[in-house]
N, C-alpha and C positions, 0 to 999 in steps of 0.2 A: 375490494379484496378482503375473502374473513379470512379471521386471525388463525383455522388452522391453514390454510391456503401461504397467507405471513411467517408460520413457524413453517413452514419447506423452503422455502424462500430464506430464510435466516440459516438454517441448520446446516442450506446448500451449498452458500458463500461466507460464513462464522468453519463450514468445514478448507476449503479454499483455501479459507487465509492460513488457518492454518498448516491446515497437510501443504502446499505452496506458497503461498504469500510471502507470510510474514517470513520461514528459514528463505526465505533468496534475499526477500528485504534486507532480514536480519547481517545475512553476507554480506553484503553491498554496502553497510554499513559501517562493518569492518571497510574493506577492501579501500572505503572511499577515503574511509579516516584517517590509515599509513595512506595514506597522499598519492592513489589510486584513484584512475581517469576511468567511467563508464568502457563500458563499452561494446558497439551495435544493440548488440545480442542482448545488454544490459537496458537501457533504453528502453528497448522495447518490454520487456518484461512489464519496467513502470507505466511504460503510457497505458499499456493490459492492466494494469492494477488497479490504476487509475479512472479507468474504460468502468469497472468492475465495480470498482468503490461510485463513481458517480449510480448508476445502471440499480447499486443495491441504497442509496442513499433514500430510497422514500420508502423500503421496508424498515431500514433502523430509524426513522425520525419516525414514523408510528411505532418503535418500541425505543421508550427513553431508558430499558435499562442494557441500549448499546453504543445510544452515544457517548459516554468518556472512549468506550473502545474504535470506536469513529472516527473519531473528536489523534484520539494515537497513533491511529495509524496513519492517517497523512499529516501529522509532522512526522511522520520518521520518513514518508518519501518528503516532505518538506525538506529536511534534515541534511537526507542524500544528496539530493537533487541539489541542492545548495553550499554544498560541501567539495560535490562533485566539482560545480561553476568555478572553483574558487582554485581547484586542484586543476581542473583546465584550463585556468587563464595564467596559474604556474609555471606553463612548463612553455608560455608563450607564442 
């Protein structure tokens, strides 16, 4: 795939991340850090977000300037899920 196509896909992925995924993920992080559990809609969102991340991985891997960002997003999702599991376990 050409660099032009990669640029267009990366722009679209970045736009989706900044406009939709990141704000919602940060809101989820705040909620789970406050002790809340994830709703079914939250879990669906995370599944779709992870699918997007997996689909975009080939573009990110070919563009090293996005490696750190990709790693940070994965760490954010991991932190949300880990904390949500703890919260769910605490509820018993």
